[in-house]
KOLVEXVO-908666 format. One record per residue (C-alpha): residue number from 1; residue in one letter; x, y, z. Coordinates in pm, 1 decimal, padded with zeros to 6 digits. Each point is the difference from the previous one (the first is absolute). Layout:
<recs>
{rec NUM,A,{X,Y,Z}} ...
</recs>
This chain:
<recs>
{rec 1,M,{02237.3,04773.4,03888.7}} {rec 2,K,{00181.1,00130.2,00307.4}} {rec 3,K,{00301.2,00108.5,-00210.1}} {rec 4,M,{-00233.1,00180.7,-00240.3}} {rec 5,M,{-00170.5,00190.6,00281.3}} {rec 6,I,{00335.2,00103.0,00147.5}} {rec 7,Y,{00111.6,00121.2,-00343.3}} {rec 8,L,{-00321.3,00194.9,-00049.1}} {rec 9,L,{00028.3,00163.6,00340.5}} {rec 10,A,{00367.5,00078.9,-00054.1}} {rec 11,T,{-00070.1,00168.5,-00334.0}} {rec 12,G,{-00277.5,00207.8,00152.6}} {rec 13,I,{-00290.4,-00166.4,-00181.5}} {rec 14,G,{-00284.4,-00076.1,00229.3}} {rec 15,V,{-00139.2,-00348.4,00030.4}} {rec 16,F,{-00353.0,00125.1,-00055.3}} {rec 17,T,{00085.0,00113.8,-00352.2}} {rec 18,V,{00127.1,-00346.5,-00101.6}} {rec 19,V,{-00287.1,-00206.1,00132.0}} {rec 20,P,{-00306.3,00057.0,-00222.1}} {rec 21,L,{-00321.4,00059.3,00184.2}} {rec 22,Q,{-00310.3,-00191.4,-00092.3}} {rec 23,T,{-00211.7,00243.8,-00187.0}} {rec 24,S,{-00328.1,-00152.9,00086.3}} {rec 25,L,{-00063.5,-00256.6,00265.5}} {rec 26,A,{-00363.7,-00017.1,-00106.4}} {rec 27,A,{00102.0,-00142.4,-00342.8}} {rec 28,H,{00081.5,-00336.9,00155.9}} {rec 29,R,{-00301.7,-00217.5,00035.8}} {rec 30,H,{-00062.5,-00368.5,00072.0}} {rec 31,R,{-00112.7,-00233.8,-00273.1}} {rec 32,T,{-00360.1,-00099.6,-00002.6}} {rec 33,K,{-00120.7,-00362.2,00022.5}} {rec 34,E,{-00071.5,-00003.4,-00373.2}} {rec 35,E,{00349.0,00120.1,-00083.8}} {rec 36,K,{00153.6,-00262.2,00227.5}} {rec 37,R,{-00221.6,-00271.9,-00153.1}} {rec 38,E,{00104.0,00107.1,-00352.4}} {rec 39,A,{00368.5,00001.6,00096.3}} {rec 40,R,{-00034.7,-00353.0,00147.2}} {rec 41,A,{-00175.6,-00122.9,-00315.1}} {rec 42,E,{00275.3,00147.4,-00221.1}} {rec 43,K,{00270.8,-00163.8,00211.1}} {rec 44,K,{-00183.6,-00331.2,-00011.1}} {rec 45,E,{-00033.4,00017.5,-00378.6}} {rec 46,A,{00369.9,00088.7,-00035.6}} {rec 47,R,{00098.0,-00301.2,00216.4}} {rec 48,A,{-00225.6,-00230.4,-00206.4}} {rec 49,E,{00157.0,00123.4,-00326.5}} {rec 50,K,{00349.6,-00048.3,00149.9}} {rec 51,R,{-00087.6,-00358.9,00104.8}} {rec 52,M,{-00142.1,-00076.0,-00346.5}} {rec 53,A,{00307.8,00147.8,-00168.3}} {rec 54,K,{00222.0,-00215.6,00219.8}} {rec 55,K,{-00202.5,-00315.9,-00083.6}} {rec 56,T,{-00027.2,00054.8,-00375.7}} {rec 57,G,{00316.6,00196.0,-00062.7}} {rec 58,M,{-00185.5,00292.8,-00156.3}} {rec 59,P,{-00197.6,00299.4,00125.4}} {rec 60,M,{-00380.1,-00015.7,00000.6}} {rec 61,E,{-00026.3,00266.7,-00270.7}} {rec 62,E,{00196.4,-00218.2,-00242.3}} {rec 63,M,{-00194.2,-00317.3,00086.4}} {rec 64,P,{-00182.8,-00134.4,-00307.5}} {rec 65,T,{-00371.4,00005.7,00044.6}} {rec 66,T,{-00302.8,-00098.2,-00203.2}} {rec 67,T,{-00304.4,00222.7,00010.4}} {rec 68,T,{-00334.0,-00173.2,00054.7}} {rec 69,T,{-00337.3,00163.6,00030.6}} {rec 70,N,{00034.2,00176.8,00334.7}} {rec 71,Y,{00346.0,-00066.1,00138.0}} {rec 72,N,{00355.8,-00084.9,-00084.3}} {rec 73,T,{00141.4,-00342.0,00080.4}} {rec 74,M,{00362.2,-00099.0,-00007.0}} {rec 75,W,{00132.6,-00244.0,-00251.9}} {rec 76,Y,{00118.8,-00302.0,00182.1}} {rec 77,P,{00274.7,-00223.5,-00137.7}} {rec 78,Q,{-00133.6,-00268.0,-00225.4}} {rec 79,A,{00127.7,-00356.8,-00030.5}} {rec 80,A,{00237.4,-00086.2,-00282.1}} {rec 81,L,{-00225.1,-00230.0,-00199.0}} {rec 82,P,{00008.1,-00253.8,-00144.2}} {rec 83,V,{00163.0,-00215.8,00267.8}} {rec 84,M,{00239.7,-00250.1,-00154.0}} {rec 85,E,{00096.9,-00302.7,00209.3}} {rec 86,D,{00279.3,-00098.8,-00235.6}} {rec 87,Y,{00165.5,00115.5,-00321.3}} {rec 88,I,{-00250.5,00103.6,-00266.9}} {rec 89,P,{00134.2,00126.3,-00333.5}} {rec 90,S,{-00071.3,00371.0,-00059.8}} {rec 91,D,{-00183.9,-00062.6,-00331.7}} {rec 92,I,{-00245.2,-00231.2,00180.4}} {rec 93,V,{-00050.6,00255.2,00277.6}} {rec 94,N,{-00062.3,00277.2,-00255.4}} {rec 95,S,{-00250.4,-00208.8,-00199.3}} {rec 96,L,{-00187.9,-00097.6,00317.5}} {rec 97,K,{-00005.5,00363.1,00117.4}} {rec 98,N,{-00140.7,00106.5,-00333.9}} {rec 99,T,{-00261.7,-00278.1,00012.3}} {rec 100,Y,{-00117.5,00032.9,00362.8}} {rec 101,G,{00104.1,00358.8,00081.6}} {rec 102,S,{-00018.6,00114.5,00359.4}} {rec 103,N,{-00201.0,-00309.0,00102.4}} {rec 104,L,{00316.1,-00215.5,-00026.4}} {rec 105,Y,{00105.9,-00113.9,00350.7}} {rec 106,D,{00271.6,-00265.7,-00030.9}} {rec 107,I,{00176.3,-00229.2,-00245.1}} {rec 108,T,{00157.6,-00338.0,00078.4}} {rec 109,S,{00184.4,-00218.0,-00249.7}} {rec 110,M,{-00072.7,-00371.5,-00032.5}} {rec 111,K,{00019.1,-00286.2,-00252.7}} {rec 112,C,{-00301.3,-00101.1,-00203.9}} {rec 113,R,{-00096.2,-00363.5,-00073.3}} {rec 114,D,{00181.1,00008.3,-00332.6}} {rec 115,G,{00320.3,00126.2,00165.0}} {rec 116,S,{-00015.6,00359.7,-00125.0}} {rec 117,D,{00016.1,00301.8,00226.8}} {rec 118,C,{-00330.7,00118.9,00144.7}} {rec 119,Y,{-00086.4,00276.8,00240.4}} {rec 120,T,{-00254.6,00014.0,00272.0}} {rec 121,V,{-00147.0,00347.9,-00002.4}} {rec 122,R,{-00223.6,00131.8,00278.2}} {rec 123,V,{-00224.2,00288.8,-00083.2}} {rec 124,I,{-00210.3,00205.2,00241.2}} {rec 125,Q,{-00327.8,00125.6,-00146.4}} {rec 126,N,{-00254.4,00172.3,00224.0}} {rec 127,G,{00170.2,-00140.5,00310.0}} {rec 128,V,{-00015.5,-00361.0,-00126.8}} {rec 129,V,{00321.1,-00194.4,-00075.0}} {rec 130,Q,{-00005.8,-00200.3,-00320.8}} {rec 131,T,{00278.4,-00244.6,-00091.4}} {rec 132,I,{00083.5,-00043.5,-00370.2}} {rec 133,V,{00265.6,-00227.4,-00157.3}} {rec 134,V,{00161.2,00141.4,-00315.5}} {rec 135,N,{00275.2,-00122.6,-00227.5}} {rec 136,A,{00307.0,00192.7,-00120.0}} {rec 137,S,{-00199.6,00169.4,-00277.6}} {rec 138,G,{-00262.7,00124.1,00244.9}} {rec 139,N,{-00277.9,-00238.0,-00103.9}} {rec 140,T,{-00217.6,-00165.3,00267.9}} {rec 141,V,{00084.6,-00364.3,00067.9}} {rec 142,T,{-00238.9,-00256.5,00148.7}} {rec 143,Q,{00149.0,-00216.3,00270.6}} 
</recs>
């Protein structure tokens, strides 16, 4: 800055022509309480969106939502059902999914009395867990 002033004085240009004058000092005003409150609310919302984006790995605008009557709720991750405690063949899993649908909770393999493969299937209906034993073809077996 000092070198620039020396150059300007040496060339004959006055300092007052370089420095712009404020045209109107009255144009500057302080923010009102409402404006400050709105600015704080915007900053708070931006921080919340940034935190959510950091947690989920995606911005809030791209977050999948489901619309209910009056408000939007976020889709939360759902469990990978049915739970399988050991190896269950895919054809058995598919037939049980087709039979019990989204009520199917878990599948466990076991041996029946006659020595064939059976599966213990737990189904949740209206919040009540029901245990069913089925054979490899999907028919109910009495134990």
